[in-house]
C-alpha positions, 0 to 999 in steps of 0.5 A: 285650498290651504290658503282659503281653508277657514273662509271656505269652511265658514262659507260652507257652514253659512250656506248649510245653515241657510238651507236648514233655516229655509227648510224649517221655515217651509215646514212651519208654513205648511204646519200653520196652513194645515192648522188653519185649514182644519179650524174652519171645518167640523171634524165630523158631520151628523148624519141623522138624529135619533130620538129615543123617547117614548110617546109618554115621555114626549108628552111630558116633555112638551107639557114641561116646555109649555109650562116654562120649565 
């Protein structure tokens, strides 16, 4: 062991560094895929739309739309 000391330590450090870089790359790939998969879909959907206007307001709104306001 004393003959191969420095070379053994350098090899061990390089192997561990490679494993760490590979792990970080895989985690980055997962994060990028998750980000792009959520990009195309809406975070929520609308179940129904409620109109909270009275019939008088509805008539006035339709008259304004007809007049071009």
